[in-house]
KOLGU-4560 file (N, C-alpha, C; in nm, 3 decimals, padded with zeros to 5 digits):
<recs>
<n_xx: 00.083 n_yy: -00.131 n_zz: 00.001 ca_xx: -00.004 ca_yy: -00.004 ca_zz: 00.006 c_xx: 00.092 c_yy: 00.121 c_zz: 00.000 mol: A seq: 1 type: MET>
<n_xx: 00.217 n_yy: 00.125 n_zz: 00.048 ca_xx: 00.294 ca_yy: 00.241 ca_zz: 00.057 c_xx: 00.336 c_yy: 00.284 c_zz: -00.131 mol: A seq: 2 type: SER>
<n_xx: 00.338 n_yy: 00.200 n_zz: -00.207 ca_xx: 00.338 ca_yy: 00.239 ca_zz: -00.345 c_xx: 00.206 c_yy: 00.313 c_zz: -00.376 mol: A seq: 3 type: GLU>
<n_xx: 00.098 n_yy: 00.280 n_zz: -00.341 ca_xx: -00.034 ca_yy: 00.356 ca_zz: -00.336 c_xx: -00.019 c_yy: 00.487 c_zz: -00.285 mol: A seq: 4 type: VAL>
<n_xx: 00.038 n_yy: 00.486 n_zz: -00.198 ca_xx: 00.033 ca_yy: 00.623 ca_zz: -00.118 c_xx: 00.126 c_yy: 00.721 c_zz: -00.198 mol: A seq: 5 type: ARG>
<n_xx: 00.244 n_yy: 00.674 n_zz: -00.251 ca_xx: 00.320 ca_yy: 00.754 ca_zz: -00.330 c_xx: 00.256 c_yy: 00.796 c_zz: -00.453 mol: A seq: 6 type: ALA>
<n_xx: 00.195 n_yy: 00.693 n_zz: -00.522 ca_xx: 00.112 ca_yy: 00.742 ca_zz: -00.643 c_xx: 00.021 c_yy: 00.846 c_zz: -00.580 mol: A seq: 7 type: VAL>
<n_xx: -00.050 n_yy: 00.829 n_zz: -00.491 ca_xx: -00.140 ca_yy: 00.935 ca_zz: -00.437 c_xx: -00.071 c_yy: 01.078 c_zz: -00.427 mol: A seq: 8 type: LEU>
<n_xx: 00.045 n_yy: 01.064 n_zz: -00.358 ca_xx: 00.122 ca_yy: 01.154 ca_zz: -00.338 c_xx: 00.191 c_yy: 01.244 c_zz: -00.471 mol: A seq: 9 type: GLY>
<n_xx: 00.190 n_yy: 01.169 n_zz: -00.562 ca_xx: 00.230 ca_yy: 01.241 ca_zz: -00.694 c_xx: 00.110 c_yy: 01.295 c_zz: -00.744 mol: A seq: 10 type: LEU>
<n_xx: -00.002 n_yy: 01.202 n_zz: -00.732 ca_xx: -00.151 ca_yy: 01.272 ca_zz: -00.805 c_xx: -00.160 c_yy: 01.426 c_zz: -00.713 mol: A seq: 11 type: ALA>
<n_xx: -00.143 n_yy: 01.407 n_zz: -00.603 ca_xx: -00.184 ca_yy: 01.546 ca_zz: -00.505 c_xx: -00.090 c_yy: 01.654 c_zz: -00.569 mol: A seq: 12 type: LEU>
<n_xx: 00.045 n_yy: 01.635 n_zz: -00.585 ca_xx: 00.114 ca_yy: 01.711 ca_zz: -00.652 c_xx: 00.070 c_yy: 01.786 c_zz: -00.783 mol: A seq: 13 type: LEU>
<n_xx: 00.032 n_yy: 01.696 n_zz: -00.867 ca_xx: -00.012 ca_yy: 01.709 ca_zz: -01.015 c_xx: -00.143 c_yy: 01.786 c_zz: -00.986 mol: A seq: 14 type: THR>
<n_xx: -00.203 n_yy: 01.799 n_zz: -00.887 ca_xx: -00.341 ca_yy: 01.842 ca_zz: -00.882 c_xx: -00.337 c_yy: 01.993 c_zz: -00.806 mol: A seq: 15 type: LEU>
<n_xx: -00.250 n_yy: 01.991 n_zz: -00.702 ca_xx: -00.249 ca_yy: 02.091 ca_zz: -00.610 c_xx: -00.190 c_yy: 02.230 c_zz: -00.671 mol: A seq: 16 type: ALA>
<n_xx: -00.286 n_yy: 02.325 n_zz: -00.631 ca_xx: -00.220 ca_yy: 02.462 ca_zz: -00.651 c_xx: -00.154 c_yy: 02.493 c_zz: -00.522 mol: A seq: 17 type: ALA>
<n_xx: -00.052 n_yy: 02.581 n_zz: -00.577 ca_xx: 00.042 ca_yy: 02.638 ca_zz: -00.476 c_xx: -00.011 c_yy: 02.738 c_zz: -00.353 mol: A seq: 18 type: CYS>
<n_xx: 00.030 n_yy: 02.744 n_zz: -00.230 ca_xx: -00.021 ca_yy: 02.808 ca_zz: -00.153 c_xx: -00.143 c_yy: 02.746 c_zz: -00.059 mol: A seq: 19 type: GLY>
<n_xx: -00.142 n_yy: 02.795 n_zz: 00.053 ca_xx: -00.260 ca_yy: 02.743 ca_zz: 00.159 c_xx: -00.345 c_yy: 02.837 c_zz: 00.211 mol: A seq: 20 type: ARG>
<n_xx: -00.461 n_yy: 02.826 n_zz: 00.248 ca_xx: -00.558 ca_yy: 02.918 ca_zz: 00.283 c_xx: -00.550 c_yy: 02.931 c_zz: 00.461 mol: A seq: 21 type: SER>
<n_xx: -00.553 n_yy: 03.035 n_zz: 00.505 ca_xx: -00.562 ca_yy: 03.051 ca_zz: 00.650 c_xx: -00.715 c_yy: 03.012 c_zz: 00.710 mol: A seq: 22 type: THR>
<n_xx: -00.743 n_yy: 02.985 n_zz: 00.824 ca_xx: -00.851 ca_yy: 02.964 ca_zz: 00.878 c_xx: -00.959 c_yy: 03.093 c_zz: 00.846 mol: A seq: 23 type: PRO>
<n_xx: -00.907 n_yy: 03.206 n_zz: 00.852 ca_xx: -00.986 ca_yy: 03.348 ca_zz: 00.836 c_xx: -01.043 c_yy: 03.326 c_zz: 00.706 mol: A seq: 24 type: ALA>
<n_xx: -00.929 n_yy: 03.302 n_zz: 00.617 ca_xx: -00.958 ca_yy: 03.312 ca_zz: 00.461 c_xx: -01.093 c_yy: 03.191 c_zz: 00.449 mol: A seq: 25 type: GLU>
<n_xx: -01.064 n_yy: 03.084 n_zz: 00.500 ca_xx: -01.179 ca_yy: 02.959 ca_zz: 00.485 c_xx: -01.313 c_yy: 03.030 c_zz: 00.543 mol: A seq: 26 type: LEU>
<n_xx: -01.302 n_yy: 03.078 n_zz: 00.649 ca_xx: -01.447 ca_yy: 03.124 ca_zz: 00.690 c_xx: -01.485 c_yy: 03.246 c_zz: 00.611 mol: A seq: 27 type: ALA>
<n_xx: -01.420 n_yy: 03.333 n_zz: 00.532 ca_xx: -01.487 ca_yy: 03.421 ca_zz: 00.458 c_xx: -01.517 c_yy: 03.377 c_zz: 00.298 mol: A seq: 28 type: SER>
<n_xx: -01.484 n_yy: 03.236 n_zz: 00.239 ca_xx: -01.512 ca_yy: 03.194 ca_zz: 00.136 c_xx: -01.653 c_yy: 03.196 c_zz: 00.128 mol: A seq: 29 type: GLU>
<n_xx: -01.700 n_yy: 03.253 n_zz: -00.015 ca_xx: -01.835 ca_yy: 03.218 ca_zz: -00.063 c_xx: -01.880 c_yy: 03.121 c_zz: -00.060 mol: A seq: 30 type: PRO>
<n_xx: -02.020 n_yy: 03.063 n_zz: -00.041 ca_xx: -02.086 ca_yy: 02.968 ca_zz: -00.052 c_xx: -02.082 c_yy: 02.933 c_zz: -00.221 mol: A seq: 31 type: ARG>
<n_xx: -02.035 n_yy: 02.840 n_zz: -00.256 ca_xx: -02.012 ca_yy: 02.793 ca_zz: -00.412 c_xx: -02.184 c_yy: 02.803 c_zz: -00.468 mol: A seq: 32 type: PRO>
<n_xx: -02.184 n_yy: 02.852 n_zz: -00.594 ca_xx: -02.315 ca_yy: 02.842 ca_zz: -00.680 c_xx: -02.309 c_yy: 02.747 c_zz: -00.791 mol: A seq: 33 type: VAL>
<n_xx: -02.206 n_yy: 02.787 n_zz: -00.867 ca_xx: -02.184 ca_yy: 02.738 ca_zz: -00.980 c_xx: -02.115 c_yy: 02.613 c_zz: -00.991 mol: A seq: 34 type: THR>
<n_xx: -02.117 n_yy: 02.509 n_zz: -01.092 ca_xx: -02.018 ca_yy: 02.408 ca_zz: -01.103 c_xx: -01.849 c_yy: 02.459 c_zz: -01.090 mol: A seq: 35 type: VAL>
<n_xx: -01.862 n_yy: 02.575 n_zz: -01.162 ca_xx: -01.704 ca_yy: 02.631 ca_zz: -01.169 c_xx: -01.674 c_yy: 02.659 c_zz: -01.018 mol: A seq: 36 type: ALA>
<n_xx: -01.764 n_yy: 02.714 n_zz: -00.926 ca_xx: -01.711 ca_yy: 02.725 ca_zz: -00.792 c_xx: -01.706 c_yy: 02.624 c_zz: -00.702 mol: A seq: 37 type: ASP>
<n_xx: -01.778 n_yy: 02.512 n_zz: -00.732 ca_xx: -01.765 ca_yy: 02.383 ca_zz: -00.648 c_xx: -01.625 c_yy: 02.322 c_zz: -00.703 mol: A seq: 38 type: TRP>
<n_xx: -01.597 n_yy: 02.326 n_zz: -00.836 ca_xx: -01.479 ca_yy: 02.279 ca_zz: -00.868 c_xx: -01.356 c_yy: 02.332 c_zz: -00.805 mol: A seq: 39 type: ARG>
<n_xx: -01.359 n_yy: 02.472 n_zz: -00.808 ca_xx: -01.241 ca_yy: 02.560 ca_zz: -00.773 c_xx: -01.219 c_yy: 02.538 c_zz: -00.591 mol: A seq: 40 type: ALA>
<n_xx: -01.340 n_yy: 02.530 n_zz: -00.533 ca_xx: -01.359 ca_yy: 02.484 ca_zz: -00.377 c_xx: -01.295 c_yy: 02.361 c_zz: -00.377 mol: A seq: 41 type: ARG>
<n_xx: -01.332 n_yy: 02.254 n_zz: -00.463 ca_xx: -01.268 ca_yy: 02.108 ca_zz: -00.457 c_xx: -01.125 c_yy: 02.108 c_zz: -00.469 mol: A seq: 42 type: GLY>
<n_xx: -01.067 n_yy: 02.181 n_zz: -00.581 ca_xx: -00.931 ca_yy: 02.176 ca_zz: -00.588 c_xx: -00.878 c_yy: 02.253 c_zz: -00.486 mol: A seq: 43 type: GLU>
<n_xx: -00.923 n_yy: 02.366 n_zz: -00.434 ca_xx: -00.862 ca_yy: 02.454 ca_zz: -00.327 c_xx: -00.860 c_yy: 02.372 c_zz: -00.182 mol: A seq: 44 type: ALA>
<n_xx: -00.941 n_yy: 02.262 n_zz: -00.160 ca_xx: -00.952 ca_yy: 02.170 ca_zz: -00.052 c_xx: -00.848 c_yy: 02.051 c_zz: -00.072 mol: A seq: 45 type: ARG>
<n_xx: -00.841 n_yy: 02.011 n_zz: -00.195 ca_xx: -00.747 ca_yy: 01.921 ca_zz: -00.239 c_xx: -00.596 c_yy: 01.947 c_zz: -00.204 mol: A seq: 46 type: LEU>
<n_xx: -00.596 n_yy: 02.100 n_zz: -00.244 ca_xx: -00.457 ca_yy: 02.134 ca_zz: -00.232 c_xx: -00.406 c_yy: 02.155 c_zz: -00.045 mol: A seq: 47 type: ALA>
<n_xx: -00.499 n_yy: 02.157 n_zz: 00.007 ca_xx: -00.491 ca_yy: 02.191 ca_zz: 00.162 c_xx: -00.500 c_yy: 02.055 c_zz: 00.224 mol: A seq: 48 type: ARG>
<n_xx: -00.519 n_yy: 01.957 n_zz: 00.159 ca_xx: -00.525 ca_yy: 01.821 ca_zz: 00.216 c_xx: -00.654 c_yy: 01.800 c_zz: 00.306 mol: A seq: 49 type: ARG>
<n_xx: -00.760 n_yy: 01.895 n_zz: 00.267 ca_xx: -00.893 ca_yy: 01.883 ca_zz: 00.333 c_xx: -00.978 c_yy: 01.784 c_zz: 00.249 mol: A seq: 50 type: ASP>
<n_xx: -00.931 n_yy: 01.643 n_zz: 00.283 ca_xx: -01.010 ca_yy: 01.556 ca_zz: 00.203 c_xx: -01.151 c_yy: 01.550 c_zz: 00.187 mol: A seq: 51 type: TRP>
<n_xx: -01.205 n_yy: 01.563 n_zz: 00.322 ca_xx: -01.363 ca_yy: 01.571 ca_zz: 00.344 c_xx: -01.412 c_yy: 01.684 c_zz: 00.250 mol: A seq: 52 type: GLU>
<n_xx: -01.348 n_yy: 01.802 n_zz: 00.285 ca_xx: -01.394 ca_yy: 01.918 ca_zz: 00.183 c_xx: -01.404 c_yy: 01.902 c_zz: 00.048 mol: A seq: 53 type: GLY>
<n_xx: -01.290 n_yy: 01.840 n_zz: -00.008 ca_xx: -01.279 ca_yy: 01.790 ca_zz: -00.151 c_xx: -01.366 c_yy: 01.711 c_zz: -00.170 mol: A seq: 54 type: ALA>
<n_xx: -01.396 n_yy: 01.590 n_zz: -00.126 ca_xx: -01.476 ca_yy: 01.502 ca_zz: -00.145 c_xx: -01.628 c_yy: 01.564 c_zz: -00.192 mol: A seq: 55 type: VAL>
<n_xx: -01.674 n_yy: 01.625 n_zz: -00.062 ca_xx: -01.799 ca_yy: 01.714 ca_zz: -00.073 c_xx: -01.811 c_yy: 01.801 c_zz: -00.193 mol: A seq: 56 type: THR>
<n_xx: -01.698 n_yy: 01.875 n_zz: -00.209 ca_xx: -01.729 ca_yy: 01.972 ca_zz: -00.318 c_xx: -01.730 c_yy: 01.914 c_zz: -00.461 mol: A seq: 57 type: ALA>
<n_xx: -01.644 n_yy: 01.808 n_zz: -00.476 ca_xx: -01.622 ca_yy: 01.735 ca_zz: -00.605 c_xx: -01.761 c_yy: 01.638 c_zz: -00.620 mol: A seq: 58 type: PHE>
<n_xx: -01.830 n_yy: 01.610 n_zz: -00.529 ca_xx: -01.961 ca_yy: 01.546 ca_zz: -00.542 c_xx: -02.067 c_yy: 01.621 c_zz: -00.586 mol: A seq: 59 type: GLN>
<n_xx: -02.076 n_yy: 01.758 n_zz: -00.536 ca_xx: -02.143 ca_yy: 01.862 ca_zz: -00.603 c_xx: -02.129 c_yy: 01.884 c_zz: -00.750 mol: A seq: 60 type: GLN>
<n_xx: -02.001 n_yy: 01.888 n_zz: -00.785 ca_xx: -01.980 ca_yy: 01.890 ca_zz: -00.906 c_xx: -02.024 c_yy: 01.799 c_zz: -01.003 mol: A seq: 61 type: VAL>
<n_xx: -02.007 n_yy: 01.679 n_zz: -00.977 ca_xx: -02.062 ca_yy: 01.560 ca_zz: -01.039 c_xx: -02.198 c_yy: 01.537 c_zz: -01.056 mol: A seq: 62 type: LEU>
<n_xx: -02.281 n_yy: 01.609 n_zz: -00.959 ca_xx: -02.447 ca_yy: 01.610 ca_zz: -00.979 c_xx: -02.467 c_yy: 01.677 c_zz: -01.103 mol: A seq: 63 type: LEU>
<n_xx: -02.388 n_yy: 01.769 n_zz: -01.122 ca_xx: -02.443 ca_yy: 01.856 ca_zz: -01.256 c_xx: -02.350 c_yy: 01.834 c_zz: -01.391 mol: A seq: 64 type: GLN>
<n_xx: -02.239 n_yy: 01.762 n_zz: -01.363 ca_xx: -02.141 ca_yy: 01.732 ca_zz: -01.449 c_xx: -02.090 c_yy: 01.594 c_zz: -01.442 mol: A seq: 65 type: ALA>
<n_xx: -02.156 n_yy: 01.488 n_zz: -01.458 ca_xx: -02.118 ca_yy: 01.362 ca_zz: -01.422 c_xx: -02.017 c_yy: 01.290 c_zz: -01.522 mol: A seq: 66 type: PRO>
<n_xx: -01.993 n_yy: 01.366 n_zz: -01.618 ca_xx: -01.882 ca_yy: 01.307 ca_zz: -01.711 c_xx: -01.753 c_yy: 01.385 c_zz: -01.702 mol: A seq: 67 type: GLU>
<n_xx: -01.737 n_yy: 01.475 n_zz: -01.599 ca_xx: -01.603 ca_yy: 01.542 ca_zz: -01.576 c_xx: -01.482 c_yy: 01.458 c_zz: -01.541 mol: A seq: 68 type: ASP>
<n_xx: -01.410 n_yy: 01.415 n_zz: -01.618 ca_xx: -01.301 ca_yy: 01.311 ca_zz: -01.585 c_xx: -01.210 c_yy: 01.347 c_zz: -01.494 mol: A seq: 69 type: LEU>
<n_xx: -01.150 n_yy: 01.500 n_zz: -01.478 ca_xx: -01.101 ca_yy: 01.550 ca_zz: -01.398 c_xx: -01.144 c_yy: 01.553 c_zz: -01.244 mol: A seq: 70 type: HIS>
<n_xx: -01.240 n_yy: 01.569 n_zz: -01.239 ca_xx: -01.314 ca_yy: 01.600 ca_zz: -01.097 c_xx: -01.340 c_yy: 01.450 c_zz: -01.060 mol: A seq: 71 type: VAL>
<n_xx: -01.379 n_yy: 01.340 n_zz: -01.141 ca_xx: -01.393 ca_yy: 01.201 ca_zz: -01.087 c_xx: -01.267 c_yy: 01.153 c_zz: -01.052 mol: A seq: 72 type: ARG>
<n_xx: -01.160 n_yy: 01.178 n_zz: -01.119 ca_xx: -01.013 ca_yy: 01.146 ca_zz: -01.067 c_xx: -00.981 c_yy: 01.203 c_zz: -00.928 mol: A seq: 73 type: TYR>
<n_xx: -00.974 n_yy: 01.345 n_zz: -00.923 ca_xx: -00.987 ca_yy: 01.412 ca_zz: -00.819 c_xx: -01.047 c_yy: 01.355 c_zz: -00.699 mol: A seq: 74 type: ALA>
<n_xx: -01.166 n_yy: 01.304 n_zz: -00.718 ca_xx: -01.273 ca_yy: 01.258 ca_zz: -00.612 c_xx: -01.203 c_yy: 01.149 c_zz: -00.569 mol: A seq: 75 type: LEU>
<n_xx: -01.154 n_yy: 01.077 n_zz: -00.654 ca_xx: -01.080 ca_yy: 00.919 ca_zz: -00.603 c_xx: -00.963 c_yy: 00.956 c_zz: -00.534 mol: A seq: 76 type: GLY>
<n_xx: -00.873 n_yy: 01.047 n_zz: -00.570 ca_xx: -00.750 ca_yy: 01.089 ca_zz: -00.474 c_xx: -00.808 c_yy: 01.136 c_zz: -00.360 mol: A seq: 77 type: VAL>
<n_xx: -00.906 n_yy: 01.215 n_zz: -00.327 ca_xx: -00.955 ca_yy: 01.237 ca_zz: -00.172 c_xx: -00.995 c_yy: 01.115 c_zz: -00.125 mol: A seq: 78 type: ALA>
<n_xx: -01.082 n_yy: 01.039 n_zz: -00.170 ca_xx: -01.132 ca_yy: 00.919 ca_zz: -00.130 c_xx: -01.028 c_yy: 00.839 c_zz: -00.076 mol: A seq: 79 type: LEU>
<n_xx: -00.911 n_yy: 00.803 n_zz: -00.169 ca_xx: -00.816 ca_yy: 00.726 ca_zz: -00.117 c_xx: -00.732 c_yy: 00.757 c_zz: -00.006 mol: A seq: 80 type: ALA>
<n_xx: -00.744 n_yy: 00.883 n_zz: 00.010 ca_xx: -00.654 ca_yy: 00.943 ca_zz: 00.136 c_xx: -00.741 c_yy: 00.942 c_zz: 00.269 mol: A seq: 81 type: HIS>
<n_xx: -00.876 n_yy: 00.936 n_zz: 00.231 ca_xx: -00.956 ca_yy: 00.897 ca_zz: 00.342 c_xx: -00.971 c_yy: 00.748 c_zz: 00.383 mol: A seq: 82 type: LEU>
<n_xx: -00.898 n_yy: 00.648 n_zz: 00.260 ca_xx: -00.901 ca_yy: 00.495 ca_zz: 00.303 c_xx: -01.058 c_yy: 00.470 c_zz: 00.277 mol: A seq: 83 type: ASP>
<n_xx: -01.108 n_yy: 00.540 n_zz: 00.205 ca_xx: -01.252 ca_yy: 00.501 ca_zz: 00.159 c_xx: -01.219 c_yy: 00.414 c_zz: 00.020 mol: A seq: 84 type: ARG>
<n_xx: -01.151 n_yy: 00.306 n_zz: 00.025 ca_xx: -01.120 ca_yy: 00.228 ca_zz: -00.107 c_xx: -01.220 c_yy: 00.196 c_zz: -00.193 mol: A seq: 85 type: VAL>
<n_xx: -01.321 n_yy: 00.147 n_zz: -00.134 ca_xx: -01.440 ca_yy: 00.092 ca_zz: -00.224 c_xx: -01.478 c_yy: 00.232 c_zz: -00.322 mol: A seq: 86 type: ASP>
<n_xx: -01.489 n_yy: 00.338 n_zz: -00.252 ca_xx: -01.533 ca_yy: 00.450 ca_zz: -00.335 c_xx: -01.440 c_yy: 00.496 c_zz: -00.435 mol: A seq: 87 type: GLU>
<n_xx: -01.295 n_yy: 00.513 n_zz: -00.381 ca_xx: -01.188 ca_yy: 00.539 ca_zz: -00.461 c_xx: -01.165 c_yy: 00.444 c_zz: -00.581 mol: A seq: 88 type: ALA>
<n_xx: -01.186 n_yy: 00.306 n_zz: -00.560 ca_xx: -01.198 ca_yy: 00.216 ca_zz: -00.663 c_xx: -01.302 c_yy: 00.261 c_zz: -00.766 mol: A seq: 89 type: LEU>
<n_xx: -01.406 n_yy: 00.299 n_zz: -00.744 ca_xx: -01.542 ca_yy: 00.325 ca_zz: -00.826 c_xx: -01.480 c_yy: 00.436 c_zz: -00.910 mol: A seq: 90 type: THR>
<n_xx: -01.443 n_yy: 00.534 n_zz: -00.832 ca_xx: -01.392 ca_yy: 00.669 ca_zz: -00.917 c_xx: -01.305 c_yy: 00.656 c_zz: -01.002 mol: A seq: 91 type: ALA>
<n_xx: -01.191 n_yy: 00.567 n_zz: -00.947 ca_xx: -01.078 ca_yy: 00.539 ca_zz: -01.038 c_xx: -01.089 c_yy: 00.450 c_zz: -01.174 mol: A seq: 92 type: PHE>
<n_xx: -01.193 n_yy: 00.343 n_zz: -01.146 ca_xx: -01.236 ca_yy: 00.260 ca_zz: -01.242 c_xx: -01.292 c_yy: 00.354 c_zz: -01.335 mol: A seq: 93 type: THR>
<n_xx: -01.400 n_yy: 00.440 n_zz: -01.298 ca_xx: -01.460 ca_yy: 00.504 ca_zz: -01.416 c_xx: -01.388 c_yy: 00.588 c_zz: -01.488 mol: A seq: 94 type: TRP>
<n_xx: -01.272 n_yy: 00.632 n_zz: -01.434 ca_xx: -01.183 ca_yy: 00.736 ca_zz: -01.494 c_xx: -01.112 c_yy: 00.652 c_zz: -01.602 mol: A seq: 95 type: VAL>
<n_xx: -01.076 n_yy: 00.537 n_zz: -01.567 ca_xx: -00.996 ca_yy: 00.448 ca_zz: -01.646 c_xx: -01.100 c_yy: 00.402 c_zz: -01.770 mol: A seq: 96 type: VAL>
<n_xx: -01.206 n_yy: 00.362 n_zz: -01.719 ca_xx: -01.311 ca_yy: 00.303 ca_zz: -01.844 c_xx: -01.385 c_yy: 00.404 c_zz: -01.941 mol: A seq: 97 type: ASP>
<n_xx: -01.361 n_yy: 00.517 n_zz: -01.893 ca_xx: -01.433 ca_yy: 00.644 ca_zz: -01.958 c_xx: -01.337 c_yy: 00.734 c_zz: -02.015 mol: A seq: 98 type: HIS>
<n_xx: -01.212 n_yy: 00.752 n_zz: -01.997 ca_xx: -01.118 ca_yy: 00.855 ca_zz: -02.032 c_xx: -00.999 c_yy: 00.798 c_zz: -02.148 mol: A seq: 99 type: GLY>
<n_xx: -00.972 n_yy: 00.886 n_zz: -02.227 ca_xx: -00.876 ca_yy: 00.846 ca_zz: -02.332 c_xx: -00.750 c_yy: 00.808 c_zz: -02.266 mol: A seq: 100 type: PRO>
<n_xx: -00.690 n_yy: 00.711 n_zz: -02.323 ca_xx: -00.553 ca_yy: 00.667 ca_zz: -02.250 c_xx: -00.462 c_yy: 00.754 c_zz: -02.240 mol: A seq: 101 type: ALA>
<n_xx: -00.451 n_yy: 00.851 n_zz: -02.314 ca_xx: -00.335 ca_yy: 00.940 ca_zz: -02.305 c_xx: -00.346 c_yy: 01.044 c_zz: -02.196 mol: A seq: 102 type: ASP>
<n_xx: -00.451 n_yy: 01.056 n_zz: -02.136 ca_xx: -00.509 ca_yy: 01.163 ca_zz: -02.031 c_xx: -00.401 c_yy: 01.116 c_zz: -01.904 mol: A seq: 103 type: ARG>
<n_xx: -00.374 n_yy: 01.193 n_zz: -01.831 ca_xx: -00.274 ca_yy: 01.179 ca_zz: -01.718 c_xx: -00.356 c_yy: 01.114 c_zz: -01.581 mol: A seq: 104 type: GLU>
<n_xx: -00.483 n_yy: 01.170 n_zz: -01.590 ca_xx: -00.572 ca_yy: 01.115 ca_zz: -01.493 c_xx: -00.603 c_yy: 00.953 c_zz: -01.542 mol: A seq: 105 type: GLU>
<n_xx: -00.601 n_yy: 00.913 n_zz: -01.666 ca_xx: -00.616 ca_yy: 00.787 ca_zz: -01.677 c_xx: -00.509 c_yy: 00.700 c_zz: -01.623 mol: A seq: 106 type: VAL>
<n_xx: -00.383 n_yy: 00.772 n_zz: -01.665 ca_xx: -00.279 ca_yy: 00.681 ca_zz: -01.633 c_xx: -00.248 c_yy: 00.674 c_zz: -01.506 mol: A seq: 107 type: ARG>
<n_xx: -00.267 n_yy: 00.780 n_zz: -01.407 ca_xx: -00.258 ca_yy: 00.775 ca_zz: -01.260 c_xx: -00.362 c_yy: 00.697 c_zz: -01.223 mol: A seq: 108 type: LEU>
<n_xx: -00.492 n_yy: 00.691 n_zz: -01.235 ca_xx: -00.606 ca_yy: 00.596 ca_zz: -01.186 c_xx: -00.573 c_yy: 00.458 c_zz: -01.215 mol: A seq: 109 type: ALA>
<n_xx: -00.504 n_yy: 00.431 n_zz: -01.357 ca_xx: -00.474 ca_yy: 00.309 ca_zz: -01.363 c_xx: -00.365 c_yy: 00.268 c_zz: -01.265 mol: A seq: 110 type: ARG>
<n_xx: -00.273 n_yy: 00.332 n_zz: -01.258 ca_xx: -00.172 ca_yy: 00.276 ca_zz: -01.182 c_xx: -00.215 c_yy: 00.266 c_zz: -01.035 mol: A seq: 111 type: GLN>
<n_xx: -00.290 n_yy: 00.341 n_zz: -00.990 ca_xx: -00.340 ca_yy: 00.344 ca_zz: -00.848 c_xx: -00.396 c_yy: 00.181 c_zz: -00.846 mol: A seq: 112 type: TRP>
<n_xx: -00.488 n_yy: 00.152 n_zz: -00.948 ca_xx: -00.567 ca_yy: 00.023 ca_zz: -00.929 c_xx: -00.465 c_yy: -00.102 c_zz: -00.947 mol: A seq: 113 type: LEU>
<n_xx: -00.372 n_yy: -00.088 n_zz: -01.044 ca_xx: -00.267 ca_yy: -00.179 ca_zz: -01.053 c_xx: -00.206 c_yy: -00.194 c_zz: -00.917 mol: A seq: 114 type: VAL>
<n_xx: -00.164 n_yy: -00.079 n_zz: -00.862 ca_xx: -00.069 ca_yy: -00.107 ca_zz: -00.735 c_xx: -00.152 c_yy: -00.151 c_zz: -00.608 mol: A seq: 115 type: GLU>
<n_xx: -00.270 n_yy: -00.124 n_zz: -00.648 ca_xx: -00.359 ca_yy: -00.165 ca_zz: -00.530 c_xx: -00.404 c_yy: -00.301 c_zz: -00.552 mol: A seq: 116 type: ALA>
<n_xx: -00.384 n_yy: -00.368 n_zz: -00.666 ca_xx: -00.402 ca_yy: -00.502 ca_zz: -00.688 c_xx: -00.538 c_yy: -00.530 c_zz: -00.734 mol: A seq: 117 type: GLY>
<n_xx: -00.603 n_yy: -00.413 n_zz: -00.780 ca_xx: -00.735 ca_yy: -00.428 ca_zz: -00.813 c_xx: -00.781 c_yy: -00.407 c_zz: -00.963 mol: A seq: 118 type: LEU>
<n_xx: -00.675 n_yy: -00.402 n_zz: -01.057 ca_xx: -00.688 ca_yy: -00.416 ca_zz: -01.195 c_xx: -00.595 c_yy: -00.473 c_zz: -01.255 mol: A seq: 119 type: ARG>
<n_xx: -00.589 n_yy: -00.582 n_zz: -01.348 ca_xx: -00.443 ca_yy: -00.594 ca_zz: -01.448 c_xx: -00.377 c_yy: -00.470 c_zz: -01.495 mol: A seq: 120 type: PRO>
<n_xx: -00.250 n_yy: -00.465 n_zz: -01.499 ca_xx: -00.192 ca_yy: -00.371 ca_zz: -01.542 c_xx: -00.187 c_yy: -00.349 c_zz: -01.703 mol: A seq: 121 type: GLY>
<n_xx: -00.219 n_yy: -00.434 n_zz: -01.775 ca_xx: -00.221 ca_yy: -00.406 ca_zz: -01.908 c_xx: -00.358 c_yy: -00.387 c_zz: -01.973 mol: A seq: 122 type: GLY>
<n_xx: -00.475 n_yy: -00.376 n_zz: -01.894 ca_xx: -00.595 ca_yy: -00.357 ca_zz: -01.922 c_xx: -00.615 c_yy: -00.205 c_zz: -02.004 mol: A seq: 123 type: GLU>
<n_xx: -00.631 n_yy: -00.191 n_zz: -02.129 ca_xx: -00.652 ca_yy: -00.055 ca_zz: -02.156 c_xx: -00.808 c_yy: 00.017 c_zz: -02.102 mol: A seq: 124 type: PRO>
<n_xx: -00.826 n_yy: 00.124 n_zz: -02.124 ca_xx: -00.937 ca_yy: 00.190 ca_zz: -02.102 c_xx: -01.033 c_yy: 00.146 c_zz: -02.192 mol: A seq: 125 type: ALA>
<n_xx: -01.197 n_yy: 00.136 n_zz: -02.140 ca_xx: -01.287 ca_yy: 00.107 ca_zz: -02.254 c_xx: -01.262 c_yy: 00.209 c_zz: -02.345 mol: A seq: 126 type: ALA>
<n_xx: -01.291 n_yy: 00.181 n_zz: -02.478 ca_xx: -01.297 ca_yy: 00.278 ca_zz: -02.590 c_xx: -01.171 c_yy: 00.356 c_zz: -02.631 mol: A seq: 127 type: GLY>
<n_xx: -01.085 n_yy: 00.312 n_zz: -02.541 ca_xx: -00.937 ca_yy: 00.384 ca_zz: -02.600 c_xx: -00.865 c_yy: 00.293 c_zz: -02.714 mol: A seq: 128 type: ALA>
<n_xx: -00.801 n_yy: 00.413 n_zz: -02.766 ca_xx: -00.757 ca_yy: 00.334 ca_zz: -02.912 c_xx: -00.651 c_yy: 00.267 c_zz: -02.853 mol: A seq: 129 type: PRO>
<n_xx: -00.632 n_yy: 00.112 n_zz: -02.933 ca_xx: -00.535 ca_yy: 00.029 ca_zz: -02.913 c_xx: -00.402 c_yy: 00.049 c_zz: -02.986 mol: A seq: 130 type: ARG>
<n_xx: -00.313 n_yy: 00.026 n_zz: -02.930 ca_xx: -00.155 ca_yy: 00.046 ca_zz: -02.988 c_xx: -00.158 c_yy: -00.055 c_zz: -03.081 mol: A seq: 131 type: ALA>
</recs>
């Protein structure tokens, strides 16, 4: 599982923005209204390692934009950090099955699934072009 944690750490670095918010900044954040607002909140929470906050925000995005590959991947990252393995498995499997093979999110999701022993390494994403 330490390899899985390493992959998640790499994924977090890939997704995270620079800087952290202070508690005062968090308290003054406006309530998200649009999908873009919820997505931005999720990304900010992910960058701060507020996994629960990221999950909540990304779930709100997916209610209105269920095909958002990046958000589904980011949700999987947050869920994995919370050790909600079954839910992370669902998110990462969706990413691998629905995303183009050349997307970084697909590559990292597949890597997580393989290292967690939950998917064979050579299995391409559904609908992905075959080499």
